[in-house]
PyMOL Python script that loads the backbone (N, CA, C, O; Angstrom):
from pymol import cmd

cmd.read_pdbstr("""\
ATOM      1  N   UNK A   1       0.824  -1.187   0.000  1.00  0.00           N
ATOM      2  CA  UNK A   1       0.000   0.000   0.000  1.00  0.00           C
ATOM      3  C   UNK A   1       0.873   1.258   0.000  1.00  0.00           C
ATOM      4  O   UNK A   1       0.537   2.262  -0.628  1.00  0.00           O
ATOM      5  N   UNK A   2       2.005   1.182   0.720  1.00  0.00           N
ATOM      6  CA  UNK A   2       2.901   2.338   0.756  1.00  0.00           C
ATOM      7  C   UNK A   2       3.447   2.667  -0.610  1.00  0.00           C
ATOM      8  O   UNK A   2       3.509   3.835  -0.994  1.00  0.00           O
ATOM      9  N   UNK A   3       3.844   1.643  -1.353  1.00  0.00           N
ATOM     10  CA  UNK A   3       4.370   1.870  -2.702  1.00  0.00           C
ATOM     11  C   UNK A   3       3.279   2.412  -3.622  1.00  0.00           C
ATOM     12  O   UNK A   3       3.552   3.261  -4.470  1.00  0.00           O
ATOM     13  N   UNK A   4       2.060   1.935  -3.463  1.00  0.00           N
ATOM     14  CA  UNK A   4       0.946   2.433  -4.260  1.00  0.00           C
ATOM     15  C   UNK A   4       0.688   3.909  -3.948  1.00  0.00           C
ATOM     16  O   UNK A   4       0.507   4.713  -4.863  1.00  0.00           O
ATOM     17  N   UNK A   5       0.671   4.263  -2.675  1.00  0.00           N
ATOM     18  CA  UNK A   5       0.466   5.663  -2.278  1.00  0.00           C
ATOM     19  C   UNK A   5       1.570   6.549  -2.829  1.00  0.00           C
ATOM     20  O   UNK A   5       1.307   7.649  -3.313  1.00  0.00           O
ATOM     21  N   UNK A   6       2.801   6.071  -2.755  1.00  0.00           N
ATOM     22  CA  UNK A   6       3.946   6.812  -3.287  1.00  0.00           C
ATOM     23  C   UNK A   6       3.786   7.021  -4.788  1.00  0.00           C
ATOM     24  O   UNK A   6       4.013   8.121  -5.291  1.00  0.00           O
ATOM     25  N   UNK A   7       3.403   5.987  -5.491  1.00  0.00           N
ATOM     26  CA  UNK A   7       3.211   6.085  -6.936  1.00  0.00           C
ATOM     27  C   UNK A   7       2.096   7.037  -7.321  1.00  0.00           C
ATOM     28  O   UNK A   7       2.215   7.775  -8.298  1.00  0.00           O
ATOM     29  N   UNK A   8       1.004   7.024  -6.552  1.00  0.00           N
ATOM     30  CA  UNK A   8      -0.106   7.936  -6.829  1.00  0.00           C
ATOM     31  C   UNK A   8       0.334   9.381  -6.645  1.00  0.00           C
ATOM     32  O   UNK A   8      -0.009  10.243  -7.455  1.00  0.00           O
ATOM     33  N   UNK A   9       1.083   9.650  -5.598  1.00  0.00           N
ATOM     34  CA  UNK A   9       1.567  11.017  -5.361  1.00  0.00           C
ATOM     35  C   UNK A   9       2.489  11.454  -6.492  1.00  0.00           C
ATOM     36  O   UNK A   9       2.373  12.578  -6.980  1.00  0.00           O
ATOM     37  N   UNK A  10       3.387  10.599  -6.908  1.00  0.00           N
ATOM     38  CA  UNK A  10       4.303  10.942  -8.001  1.00  0.00           C
ATOM     39  C   UNK A  10       3.519  11.234  -9.280  1.00  0.00           C
ATOM     40  O   UNK A  10       3.811  12.198  -9.987  1.00  0.00           O
ATOM     41  N   UNK A  11       2.535  10.407  -9.569  1.00  0.00           N
ATOM     42  CA  UNK A  11       1.727  10.620 -10.784  1.00  0.00           C
ATOM     43  C   UNK A  11       0.871  11.880 -10.675  1.00  0.00           C
ATOM     44  O   UNK A  11       0.730  12.621 -11.648  1.00  0.00           O
ATOM     45  N   UNK A  12       0.309  12.120  -9.513  1.00  0.00           N
ATOM     46  CA  UNK A  12      -0.591  13.264  -9.330  1.00  0.00           C
ATOM     47  C   UNK A  12       0.142  14.599  -9.343  1.00  0.00           C
ATOM     48  O   UNK A  12      -0.451  15.632  -9.653  1.00  0.00           O
ATOM     49  N   UNK A  13       1.415  14.583  -9.010  1.00  0.00           N
ATOM     50  CA  UNK A  13       2.170  15.846  -8.953  1.00  0.00           C
ATOM     51  C   UNK A  13       3.053  16.063 -10.174  1.00  0.00           C
ATOM     52  O   UNK A  13       3.848  17.002 -10.213  1.00  0.00           O
ATOM     53  N   UNK A  14       2.912  15.193 -11.170  1.00  0.00           N
ATOM     54  CA  UNK A  14       3.726  15.335 -12.387  1.00  0.00           C
ATOM     55  C   UNK A  14       3.317  16.574 -13.174  1.00  0.00           C
ATOM     56  O   UNK A  14       2.189  17.054 -13.057  1.00  0.00           O
ATOM     57  N   UNK A  15       4.214  17.067 -13.948  1.00  0.00           N
ATOM     58  CA  UNK A  15       3.980  18.242 -14.776  1.00  0.00           C
ATOM     59  C   UNK A  15       3.031  17.882 -15.910  1.00  0.00           C
ATOM     60  O   UNK A  15       3.134  16.744 -16.366  1.00  0.00           O
ATOM     61  N   UNK A  16       2.151  18.676 -16.407  1.00  0.00           N
ATOM     62  CA  UNK A  16       1.904  20.022 -15.908  1.00  0.00           C
ATOM     63  C   UNK A  16       0.931  19.988 -14.746  1.00  0.00           C
ATOM     64  O   UNK A  16      -0.247  19.677 -14.918  1.00  0.00           O
ATOM     65  N   UNK A  17       1.423  20.306 -13.581  1.00  0.00           N
ATOM     66  CA  UNK A  17       0.584  20.321 -12.396  1.00  0.00           C
ATOM     67  C   UNK A  17       0.009  21.704 -12.164  1.00  0.00           C
ATOM     68  O   UNK A  17       0.185  22.605 -12.985  1.00  0.00           O
ATOM     69  N   UNK A  18      -0.673  21.871 -11.055  1.00  0.00           N
ATOM     70  CA  UNK A  18      -1.218  23.195 -10.744  1.00  0.00           C
ATOM     71  C   UNK A  18      -0.086  24.181 -10.483  1.00  0.00           C
ATOM     72  O   UNK A  18       1.025  23.781 -10.136  1.00  0.00           O
ATOM     73  N   UNK A  19      -0.363  25.443 -10.649  1.00  0.00           N
ATOM     74  CA  UNK A  19       0.643  26.478 -10.379  1.00  0.00           C
ATOM     75  C   UNK A  19       0.965  26.568  -8.902  1.00  0.00           C
ATOM     76  O   UNK A  19       0.261  25.997  -8.069  1.00  0.00           O
ATOM     77  N   UNK A  20       2.007  27.270  -8.584  1.00  0.00           N
ATOM     78  CA  UNK A  20       2.396  27.411  -7.194  1.00  0.00           C
ATOM     79  C   UNK A  20       1.477  28.383  -6.471  1.00  0.00           C
ATOM     80  O   UNK A  20       1.241  29.499  -6.935  1.00  0.00           O
ATOM     81  N   UNK A  21       0.969  27.949  -5.341  1.00  0.00           N
ATOM     82  CA  UNK A  21       0.236  28.884  -4.503  1.00  0.00           C
ATOM     83  C   UNK A  21       1.261  29.608  -3.623  1.00  0.00           C
ATOM     84  O   UNK A  21       2.421  29.196  -3.586  1.00  0.00           O
ATOM     85  N   UNK A  22       0.874  30.655  -2.926  1.00  0.00           N
ATOM     86  CA  UNK A  22       1.860  31.400  -2.129  1.00  0.00           C
ATOM     87  C   UNK A  22       2.592  30.554  -1.093  1.00  0.00           C
ATOM     88  O   UNK A  22       3.777  30.781  -0.849  1.00  0.00           O
ATOM     89  N   UNK A  23       1.913  29.583  -0.476  1.00  0.00           N
ATOM     90  CA  UNK A  23       2.589  28.738   0.504  1.00  0.00           C
ATOM     91  C   UNK A  23       3.677  27.891  -0.142  1.00  0.00           C
ATOM     92  O   UNK A  23       4.790  27.802   0.376  1.00  0.00           O
ATOM     93  N   UNK A  24       3.355  27.268  -1.278  1.00  0.00           N
ATOM     94  CA  UNK A  24       4.340  26.436  -1.970  1.00  0.00           C
ATOM     95  C   UNK A  24       5.520  27.272  -2.431  1.00  0.00           C
ATOM     96  O   UNK A  24       6.669  26.846  -2.320  1.00  0.00           O
ATOM     97  N   UNK A  25       5.241  28.460  -2.949  1.00  0.00           N
ATOM     98  CA  UNK A  25       6.316  29.348  -3.381  1.00  0.00           C
ATOM     99  C   UNK A  25       7.218  29.694  -2.205  1.00  0.00           C
ATOM    100  O   UNK A  25       8.438  29.759  -2.356  1.00  0.00           O
ATOM    101  N   UNK A  26       6.628  29.917  -1.041  1.00  0.00           N
ATOM    102  CA  UNK A  26       7.417  30.242   0.148  1.00  0.00           C
ATOM    103  C   UNK A  26       8.307  29.078   0.559  1.00  0.00           C
ATOM    104  O   UNK A  26       9.487  29.265   0.856  1.00  0.00           O
ATOM    105  N   UNK A  27       7.740  27.878   0.575  1.00  0.00           N
ATOM    106  CA  UNK A  27       8.524  26.704   0.964  1.00  0.00           C
ATOM    107  C   UNK A  27       9.697  26.463   0.009  1.00  0.00           C
ATOM    108  O   UNK A  27      10.835  26.279   0.442  1.00  0.00           O
ATOM    109  N   UNK A  28       9.407  26.468  -1.284  1.00  0.00           N
ATOM    110  CA  UNK A  28      10.457  26.189  -2.263  1.00  0.00           C
ATOM    111  C   UNK A  28      11.497  27.302  -2.292  1.00  0.00           C
ATOM    112  O   UNK A  28      12.695  27.030  -2.377  1.00  0.00           O
ATOM    113  N   UNK A  29      11.051  28.548  -2.222  1.00  0.00           N
ATOM    114  CA  UNK A  29      11.984  29.675  -2.227  1.00  0.00           C
ATOM    115  C   UNK A  29      12.870  29.693  -1.005  1.00  0.00           C
ATOM    116  O   UNK A  29      14.065  29.967  -1.106  1.00  0.00           O
ATOM    117  N   UNK A  30      12.294  29.402   0.159  1.00  0.00           N
ATOM    118  CA  UNK A  30      13.086  29.385   1.388  1.00  0.00           C
ATOM    119  C   UNK A  30      14.076  28.227   1.398  1.00  0.00           C
ATOM    120  O   UNK A  30      15.201  28.382   1.873  1.00  0.00           O
ATOM    121  N   UNK A  31      13.675  27.073   0.881  1.00  0.00           N
ATOM    122  CA  UNK A  31      14.599  25.936   0.806  1.00  0.00           C
ATOM    123  C   UNK A  31      15.770  26.262  -0.109  1.00  0.00           C
ATOM    124  O   UNK A  31      16.916  25.942   0.206  1.00  0.00           O
ATOM    125  N   UNK A  32      15.486  26.896  -1.235  1.00  0.00           N
ATOM    126  CA  UNK A  32      16.561  27.289  -2.143  1.00  0.00           C
ATOM    127  C   UNK A  32      17.442  28.364  -1.510  1.00  0.00           C
ATOM    128  O   UNK A  32      18.659  28.360  -1.697  1.00  0.00           O
ATOM    129  N   UNK A  33      16.837  29.275  -0.768  1.00  0.00           N
ATOM    130  CA  UNK A  33      17.582  30.336  -0.098  1.00  0.00           C
ATOM    131  C   UNK A  33      18.559  29.780   0.932  1.00  0.00           C
ATOM    132  O   UNK A  33      19.696  30.244   1.021  1.00  0.00           O
ATOM    133  N   UNK A  34      18.126  28.790   1.711  1.00  0.00           N
ATOM    134  CA  UNK A  34      19.022  28.224   2.728  1.00  0.00           C
ATOM    135  C   UNK A  34      20.196  27.516   2.080  1.00  0.00           C
ATOM    136  O   UNK A  34      21.304  27.530   2.615  1.00  0.00           O
ATOM    137  N   UNK A  35      19.963  26.898   0.935  1.00  0.00           N
ATOM    138  CA  UNK A  35      21.061  26.218   0.231  1.00  0.00           C
ATOM    139  C   UNK A  35      22.042  27.238  -0.340  1.00  0.00           C
ATOM    140  O   UNK A  35      23.256  27.053  -0.247  1.00  0.00           O
ATOM    141  N   UNK A  36      21.520  28.316  -0.934  1.00  0.00           N
ATOM    142  CA  UNK A  36      22.376  29.290  -1.609  1.00  0.00           C
ATOM    143  C   UNK A  36      23.048  30.278  -0.661  1.00  0.00           C
ATOM    144  O   UNK A  36      24.195  30.665  -0.884  1.00  0.00           O
ATOM    145  N   UNK A  37      22.339  30.694   0.405  1.00  0.00           N
ATOM    146  CA  UNK A  37      22.892  31.763   1.248  1.00  0.00           C
ATOM    147  C   UNK A  37      22.995  31.414   2.720  1.00  0.00           C
ATOM    148  O   UNK A  37      23.605  32.162   3.485  1.00  0.00           O
ATOM    149  N   UNK A  38      22.414  30.297   3.137  1.00  0.00           N
ATOM    150  CA  UNK A  38      22.459  29.926   4.541  1.00  0.00           C
ATOM    151  C   UNK A  38      21.434  30.664   5.393  1.00  0.00           C
ATOM    152  O   UNK A  38      21.478  30.581   6.620  1.00  0.00           O
ATOM    153  N   UNK A  39      20.505  31.390   4.752  1.00  0.00           N
ATOM    154  CA  UNK A  39      19.493  32.171   5.466  1.00  0.00           C
ATOM    155  C   UNK A  39      18.119  31.759   4.969  1.00  0.00           C
ATOM    156  O   UNK A  39      17.911  31.609   3.765  1.00  0.00           O
ATOM    157  N   UNK A  40      17.180  31.575   5.888  1.00  0.00           N
ATOM    158  CA  UNK A  40      15.812  31.237   5.514  1.00  0.00           C
ATOM    159  C   UNK A  40      15.080  32.507   5.087  1.00  0.00           C
ATOM    160  O   UNK A  40      14.669  33.294   5.939  1.00  0.00           O
ATOM    161  N   UNK A  41      14.911  32.718   3.779  1.00  0.00           N
ATOM    162  CA  UNK A  41      14.166  33.862   3.249  1.00  0.00           C
ATOM    163  C   UNK A  41      13.193  33.367   2.192  1.00  0.00           C
ATOM    164  O   UNK A  41      13.485  32.438   1.439  1.00  0.00           O
ATOM    165  N   UNK A  42      12.032  34.007   2.153  1.00  0.00           N
ATOM    166  CA  UNK A  42      11.020  33.650   1.159  1.00  0.00           C
ATOM    167  C   UNK A  42      11.007  34.708   0.067  1.00  0.00           C
ATOM    168  O   UNK A  42      11.324  35.867   0.335  1.00  0.00           O
ATOM    169  N   UNK A  43      10.648  34.335  -1.161  1.00  0.00           N
ATOM    170  CA  UNK A  43      10.722  35.275  -2.286  1.00  0.00           C
ATOM    171  C   UNK A  43       9.540  36.237  -2.383  1.00  0.00           C
ATOM    172  O   UNK A  43       9.188  36.681  -3.476  1.00  0.00           O
ATOM    173  N   UNK A  44       8.933  36.555  -1.256  1.00  0.00           N
ATOM    174  CA  UNK A  44       7.841  37.527  -1.244  1.00  0.00           C
ATOM    175  C   UNK A  44       7.986  38.441  -0.046  1.00  0.00           C
ATOM    176  O   UNK A  44       8.624  38.079   0.943  1.00  0.00           O
ATOM    177  N   UNK A  45       7.410  39.602  -0.127  1.00  0.00           N
ATOM    178  CA  UNK A  45       7.347  40.529   1.005  1.00  0.00           C
ATOM    179  C   UNK A  45       6.123  41.403   0.822  1.00  0.00           C
ATOM    180  O   UNK A  45       5.346  41.197  -0.110  1.00  0.00           O
ATOM    181  N   UNK A  46       5.947  42.362   1.689  1.00  0.00           N
ATOM    182  CA  UNK A  46       4.768  43.218   1.565  1.00  0.00           C
ATOM    183  C   UNK A  46       4.909  44.127   0.346  1.00  0.00           C
ATOM    184  O   UNK A  46       6.015  44.374  -0.134  1.00  0.00           O
ATOM    185  N   UNK A  47       3.789  44.612  -0.141  1.00  0.00           N
ATOM    186  CA  UNK A  47       3.791  45.467  -1.330  1.00  0.00           C
ATOM    187  C   UNK A  47       4.589  46.743  -1.114  1.00  0.00           C
ATOM    188  O   UNK A  47       5.186  47.267  -2.054  1.00  0.00           O
ATOM    189  N   UNK A  48       4.603  47.239   0.096  1.00  0.00           N
ATOM    190  CA  UNK A  48       5.273  48.511   0.376  1.00  0.00           C
ATOM    191  C   UNK A  48       6.774  48.359   0.622  1.00  0.00           C
ATOM    192  O   UNK A  48       7.481  49.365   0.672  1.00  0.00           O
ATOM    193  N   UNK A  49       7.278  47.148   0.775  1.00  0.00           N
ATOM    194  CA  UNK A  49       8.693  46.927   1.087  1.00  0.00           C
ATOM    195  C   UNK A  49       9.563  47.099  -0.148  1.00  0.00           C
ATOM    196  O   UNK A  49       9.161  46.757  -1.260  1.00  0.00           O
ATOM    197  N   UNK A  50      10.756  47.632   0.064  1.00  0.00           N
ATOM    198  CA  UNK A  50      11.685  47.785  -1.059  1.00  0.00           C
ATOM    199  C   UNK A  50      12.423  46.478  -1.352  1.00  0.00           C
ATOM    200  O   UNK A  50      12.914  46.287  -2.465  1.00  0.00           O
ATOM    201  N   UNK A  51      12.508  45.575  -0.370  1.00  0.00           N
ATOM    202  CA  UNK A  51      13.149  44.272  -0.544  1.00  0.00           C
ATOM    203  C   UNK A  51      12.121  43.283  -1.089  1.00  0.00           C
ATOM    204  O   UNK A  51      10.995  43.228  -0.594  1.00  0.00           O
ATOM    205  N   UNK A  52      12.492  42.512  -2.092  1.00  0.00           N
ATOM    206  CA  UNK A  52      11.542  41.567  -2.693  1.00  0.00           C
ATOM    207  C   UNK A  52      11.478  40.238  -1.956  1.00  0.00           C
ATOM    208  O   UNK A  52      10.721  39.354  -2.357  1.00  0.00           O
ATOM    209  N   UNK A  53      12.249  40.077  -0.893  1.00  0.00           N
ATOM    210  CA  UNK A  53      12.176  38.860  -0.095  1.00  0.00           C
ATOM    211  C   UNK A  53      12.020  39.251   1.370  1.00  0.00           C
ATOM    212  O   UNK A  53      12.252  40.400   1.748  1.00  0.00           O
ATOM    213  N   UNK A  54      11.625  38.280   2.185  1.00  0.00           N
ATOM    214  CA  UNK A  54      11.457  38.543   3.612  1.00  0.00           C
ATOM    215  C   UNK A  54      11.881  37.309   4.397  1.00  0.00           C
ATOM    216  O   UNK A  54      12.035  36.225   3.835  1.00  0.00           O
ATOM    217  N   UNK A  55      12.067  37.487   5.711  1.00  0.00           N
ATOM    218  CA  UNK A  55      12.433  36.353   6.553  1.00  0.00           C
ATOM    219  C   UNK A  55      11.294  35.349   6.590  1.00  0.00           C
ATOM    220  O   UNK A  55      10.121  35.724   6.597  1.00  0.00           O
ATOM    221  N   UNK A  56      11.639  34.098   6.614  1.00  0.00           N
ATOM    222  CA  UNK A  56      10.645  33.036   6.607  1.00  0.00           C
ATOM    223  C   UNK A  56      10.007  32.883   7.976  1.00  0.00           C
ATOM    224  O   UNK A  56      10.679  32.968   9.004  1.00  0.00           O
ATOM    225  N   UNK A  57       8.707  32.659   7.974  1.00  0.00           N
ATOM    226  CA  UNK A  57       7.973  32.356   9.207  1.00  0.00           C
ATOM    227  C   UNK A  57       7.562  30.890   9.216  1.00  0.00           C
ATOM    228  O   UNK A  57       6.751  30.474  10.043  1.00  0.00           O
ATOM    229  N   UNK A  58       8.111  30.118   8.309  1.00  0.00           N
ATOM    230  CA  UNK A  58       7.767  28.710   8.160  1.00  0.00           C
ATOM    231  C   UNK A  58       8.647  27.872   9.088  1.00  0.00           C
ATOM    232  O   UNK A  58       9.785  28.242   9.378  1.00  0.00           O
ATOM    233  N   UNK A  59       8.120  26.758   9.543  1.00  0.00           N
ATOM    234  CA  UNK A  59       8.841  25.842  10.411  1.00  0.00           C
ATOM    235  C   UNK A  59      10.179  25.426   9.796  1.00  0.00           C
ATOM    236  O   UNK A  59      10.223  25.017   8.636  1.00  0.00           O
ATOM    237  N   UNK A  60      11.232  25.524  10.534  1.00  0.00           N
ATOM    238  CA  UNK A  60      12.570  25.199  10.029  1.00  0.00           C
ATOM    239  C   UNK A  60      12.747  23.728   9.632  1.00  0.00           C
ATOM    240  O   UNK A  60      13.391  23.468   8.616  1.00  0.00           O
ATOM    241  N   UNK A  61      12.209  22.750  10.379  1.00  0.00           N
ATOM    242  CA  UNK A  61      12.383  21.349   9.945  1.00  0.00           C
ATOM    243  C   UNK A  61      11.768  21.083   8.574  1.00  0.00           C
ATOM    244  O   UNK A  61      12.325  20.322   7.783  1.00  0.00           O
ATOM    245  N   UNK A  62      10.630  21.700   8.290  1.00  0.00           N
ATOM    246  CA  UNK A  62      10.004  21.504   6.980  1.00  0.00           C
ATOM    247  C   UNK A  62      10.907  22.004   5.867  1.00  0.00           C
ATOM    248  O   UNK A  62      11.100  21.327   4.857  1.00  0.00           O
ATOM    249  N   UNK A  63      11.456  23.187   6.058  1.00  0.00           N
ATOM    250  CA  UNK A  63      12.330  23.768   5.031  1.00  0.00           C
ATOM    251  C   UNK A  63      13.602  22.965   4.874  1.00  0.00           C
ATOM    252  O   UNK A  63      14.086  22.769   3.759  1.00  0.00           O
ATOM    253  N   UNK A  64      14.143  22.501   5.979  1.00  0.00           N
ATOM    254  CA  UNK A  64      15.374  21.721   5.929  1.00  0.00           C
ATOM    255  C   UNK A  64      15.136  20.410   5.185  1.00  0.00           C
ATOM    256  O   UNK A  64      16.009  19.961   4.442  1.00  0.00           O
ATOM    257  N   UNK A  65      13.976  19.791   5.371  1.00  0.00           N
ATOM    258  CA  UNK A  65      13.660  18.546   4.673  1.00  0.00           C
ATOM    259  C   UNK A  65      13.609  18.769   3.163  1.00  0.00           C
ATOM    260  O   UNK A  65      14.049  17.912   2.396  1.00  0.00           O
ATOM    261  N   UNK A  66      13.080  19.902   2.734  1.00  0.00           N
ATOM    262  CA  UNK A  66      13.045  20.203   1.303  1.00  0.00           C
ATOM    263  C   UNK A  66      14.429  20.613   0.815  1.00  0.00           C
ATOM    264  O   UNK A  66      14.809  20.297  -0.313  1.00  0.00           O
ATOM    265  N   UNK A  67      15.184  21.313   1.657  1.00  0.00           N
ATOM    266  CA  UNK A  67      16.493  21.837   1.254  1.00  0.00           C
ATOM    267  C   UNK A  67      17.554  20.748   1.084  1.00  0.00           C
ATOM    268  O   UNK A  67      18.482  20.928   0.296  1.00  0.00           O
ATOM    269  N   UNK A  68      17.447  19.647   1.786  1.00  0.00           N
ATOM    270  CA  UNK A  68      18.481  18.598   1.689  1.00  0.00           C
ATOM    271  C   UNK A  68      18.644  18.069   0.266  1.00  0.00           C
ATOM    272  O   UNK A  68      19.769  18.038  -0.233  1.00  0.00           O
ATOM    273  N   UNK A  69      17.571  17.651  -0.408  1.00  0.00           N
ATOM    274  CA  UNK A  69      17.746  17.231  -1.806  1.00  0.00           C
ATOM    275  C   UNK A  69      18.180  18.382  -2.720  1.00  0.00           C
ATOM    276  O   UNK A  69      18.926  18.169  -3.675  1.00  0.00           O
ATOM    277  N   UNK A  70      17.711  19.600  -2.426  1.00  0.00           N
ATOM    278  CA  UNK A  70      18.116  20.758  -3.236  1.00  0.00           C
ATOM    279  C   UNK A  70      19.623  20.939  -3.142  1.00  0.00           C
ATOM    280  O   UNK A  70      20.280  21.231  -4.141  1.00  0.00           O
ATOM    281  N   UNK A  71      20.169  20.768  -1.952  1.00  0.00           N
ATOM    282  CA  UNK A  71      21.619  20.887  -1.770  1.00  0.00           C
ATOM    283  C   UNK A  71      22.373  19.821  -2.565  1.00  0.00           C
ATOM    284  O   UNK A  71      23.530  20.022  -2.933  1.00  0.00           O
ATOM    285  N   UNK A  72      21.722  18.693  -2.829  1.00  0.00           N
ATOM    286  CA  UNK A  72      22.335  17.608  -3.609  1.00  0.00           C
ATOM    287  C   UNK A  72      22.150  17.805  -5.109  1.00  0.00           C
ATOM    288  O   UNK A  72      22.585  16.973  -5.905  1.00  0.00           O
ATOM    289  N   UNK A  73      21.496  18.916  -5.499  1.00  0.00           N
ATOM    290  CA  UNK A  73      21.343  19.206  -6.920  1.00  0.00           C
ATOM    291  C   UNK A  73      19.964  18.944  -7.496  1.00  0.00           C
ATOM    292  O   UNK A  73      19.750  19.122  -8.695  1.00  0.00           O
ATOM    293  N   UNK A  74      19.028  18.526  -6.660  1.00  0.00           N
ATOM    294  CA  UNK A  74      17.662  18.272  -7.122  1.00  0.00           C
ATOM    295  C   UNK A  74      16.926  19.611  -7.223  1.00  0.00           C
ATOM    296  O   UNK A  74      17.095  20.475  -6.363  1.00  0.00           O
ATOM    297  N   UNK A  75      16.124  19.785  -8.250  1.00  0.00           N
ATOM    298  CA  UNK A  75      15.338  21.007  -8.403  1.00  0.00           C
ATOM    299  C   UNK A  75      14.363  21.140  -7.225  1.00  0.00           C
ATOM    300  O   UNK A  75      13.866  20.127  -6.734  1.00  0.00           O
ATOM    301  N   UNK A  76      14.079  22.363  -6.759  1.00  0.00           N
ATOM    302  CA  UNK A  76      13.189  22.530  -5.604  1.00  0.00           C
ATOM    303  C   UNK A  76      11.818  21.871  -5.758  1.00  0.00           C
ATOM    304  O   UNK A  76      11.330  21.256  -4.811  1.00  0.00           O
ATOM    305  N   UNK A  77      11.193  21.984  -6.919  1.00  0.00           N
ATOM    306  CA  UNK A  77       9.876  21.359  -7.115  1.00  0.00           C
ATOM    307  C   UNK A  77       9.999  19.838  -7.016  1.00  0.00           C
ATOM    308  O   UNK A  77       9.149  19.194  -6.402  1.00  0.00           O
ATOM    309  N   UNK A  78      11.031  19.264  -7.602  1.00  0.00           N
ATOM    310  CA  UNK A  78      11.226  17.813  -7.536  1.00  0.00           C
ATOM    311  C   UNK A  78      11.549  17.375  -6.111  1.00  0.00           C
ATOM    312  O   UNK A  78      11.146  16.292  -5.687  1.00  0.00           O
ATOM    313  N   UNK A  79      12.268  18.207  -5.376  1.00  0.00           N
ATOM    314  CA  UNK A  79      12.570  17.912  -3.979  1.00  0.00           C
ATOM    315  C   UNK A  79      11.291  17.840  -3.162  1.00  0.00           C
ATOM    316  O   UNK A  79      11.127  16.935  -2.343  1.00  0.00           O
ATOM    317  N   UNK A  80      10.388  18.781  -3.376  1.00  0.00           N
ATOM    318  CA  UNK A  80       9.114  18.775  -2.657  1.00  0.00           C
ATOM    319  C   UNK A  80       8.284  17.556  -3.051  1.00  0.00           C
ATOM    320  O   UNK A  80       7.662  16.933  -2.191  1.00  0.00           O
ATOM    321  N   UNK A  81       8.266  17.207  -4.336  1.00  0.00           N
ATOM    322  CA  UNK A  81       7.541  16.017  -4.790  1.00  0.00           C
ATOM    323  C   UNK A  81       8.090  14.761  -4.122  1.00  0.00           C
ATOM    324  O   UNK A  81       7.327  13.895  -3.694  1.00  0.00           O
ATOM    325  N   UNK A  82       9.404  14.667  -4.036  1.00  0.00           N
ATOM    326  CA  UNK A  82      10.047  13.522  -3.390  1.00  0.00           C
ATOM    327  C   UNK A  82       9.635  13.437  -1.926  1.00  0.00           C
ATOM    328  O   UNK A  82       9.312  12.358  -1.428  1.00  0.00           O
ATOM    329  N   UNK A  83       9.645  14.564  -1.243  1.00  0.00           N
ATOM    330  CA  UNK A  83       9.290  14.588   0.175  1.00  0.00           C
ATOM    331  C   UNK A  83       7.839  14.157   0.392  1.00  0.00           C
ATOM    332  O   UNK A  83       7.555  13.384   1.306  1.00  0.00           O
ATOM    333  N   UNK A  84       6.930  14.647  -0.433  1.00  0.00           N
ATOM    334  CA  UNK A  84       5.517  14.280  -0.306  1.00  0.00           C
ATOM    335  C   UNK A  84       5.315  12.796  -0.633  1.00  0.00           C
ATOM    336  O   UNK A  84       4.543  12.113   0.041  1.00  0.00           O
ATOM    337  N   UNK A  85       5.997  12.303  -1.653  1.00  0.00           N
ATOM    338  CA  UNK A  85       5.886  10.881  -2.009  1.00  0.00           C
ATOM    339  C   UNK A  85       6.418   9.995  -0.881  1.00  0.00           C
ATOM    340  O   UNK A  85       5.818   8.968  -0.565  1.00  0.00           O
ATOM    341  N   UNK A  86       7.532  10.384  -0.280  1.00  0.00           N
ATOM    342  CA  UNK A  86       8.071   9.607   0.847  1.00  0.00           C
ATOM    343  C   UNK A  86       7.135   9.656   2.048  1.00  0.00           C
ATOM    344  O   UNK A  86       6.978   8.660   2.754  1.00  0.00           O
ATOM    345  N   UNK A  87       6.511  10.809   2.283  1.00  0.00           N
ATOM    346  CA  UNK A  87       5.557  10.924   3.388  1.00  0.00           C
ATOM    347  C   UNK A  87       4.353  10.011   3.150  1.00  0.00           C
ATOM    348  O   UNK A  87       3.866   9.371   4.081  1.00  0.00           O
ATOM    349  N   UNK A  88       3.875   9.951   1.906  1.00  0.00           N
ATOM    350  CA  UNK A  88       2.753   9.063   1.588  1.00  0.00           C
ATOM    351  C   UNK A  88       3.148   7.610   1.799  1.00  0.00           C
ATOM    352  O   UNK A  88       2.378   6.824   2.353  1.00  0.00           O
ATOM    353  N   UNK A  89       4.347   7.254   1.358  1.00  0.00           N
ATOM    354  CA  UNK A  89       4.838   5.891   1.546  1.00  0.00           C
ATOM    355  C   UNK A  89       4.903   5.542   3.032  1.00  0.00           C
ATOM    356  O   UNK A  89       4.414   4.491   3.446  1.00  0.00           O
ATOM    357  N   UNK A  90       5.500   6.413   3.824  1.00  0.00           N
ATOM    358  CA  UNK A  90       5.653   6.150   5.265  1.00  0.00           C
ATOM    359  C   UNK A  90       4.301   6.103   5.976  1.00  0.00           C
ATOM    360  O   UNK A  90       4.100   5.278   6.867  1.00  0.00           O
ATOM    361  N   UNK A  91       3.380   6.976   5.591  1.00  0.00           N
ATOM    362  CA  UNK A  91       2.063   7.000   6.218  1.00  0.00           C
ATOM    363  C   UNK A  91       1.318   5.689   5.985  1.00  0.00           C
ATOM    364  O   UNK A  91       0.776   5.109   6.926  1.00  0.00           O
ATOM    365  N   UNK A  92       1.288   5.219   4.743  1.00  0.00           N
ATOM    366  CA  UNK A  92       0.572   3.980   4.437  1.00  0.00           C
ATOM    367  C   UNK A  92       1.290   2.765   4.974  1.00  0.00           C
ATOM    368  O   UNK A  92       0.646   1.797   5.377  1.00  0.00           O
ATOM    369  N   UNK A  93       2.612   2.791   4.989  1.00  0.00           N
ATOM    370  CA  UNK A  93       3.366   1.641   5.479  1.00  0.00           C
ATOM    371  C   UNK A  93       3.218   1.492   6.984  1.00  0.00           C
ATOM    372  O   UNK A  93       3.132   0.375   7.494  1.00  0.00           O
ATOM    373  N   UNK A  94       3.188   2.610   7.695  1.00  0.00           N
ATOM    374  CA  UNK A  94       3.103   2.572   9.160  1.00  0.00           C
ATOM    375  C   UNK A  94       1.693   2.335   9.668  1.00  0.00           C
ATOM    376  O   UNK A  94       1.509   1.979  10.832  1.00  0.00           O
ATOM    377  N   UNK A  95       0.690   2.528   8.811  1.00  0.00           N
ATOM    378  CA  UNK A  95      -0.689   2.375   9.330  1.00  0.00           C
ATOM    379  C   UNK A  95      -1.252   1.006   9.112  1.00  0.00           C
ATOM    380  O   UNK A  95      -2.391   0.739   9.494  1.00  0.00           O
TER     381      UNK A  95
END
""", "prot")
cmd.dss("prot")
cmd.show_as("cartoon", "prot")
cmd.util.cbc("prot")
cmd.orient("prot")
């Protein structure tokens, strides 16, 4: 069942998938930011700010989990897909 769940997630998130919502953009941008600069920053900020990025308010373990494959050269979107597929596998296998 775990392998089936993993496969469904991989198939469901394949391109062309839905566009990035603001939360997904924040997660992927912050994961890439930690790999490139060592700082958790998201690629959005308030409309009135002169800086186009802001400090992340997202949980650090979540970002680190996405950032690990990114640091190994995996694209951020593929890293997130891998993480979700592994979570589906573990959830079904453990239940």
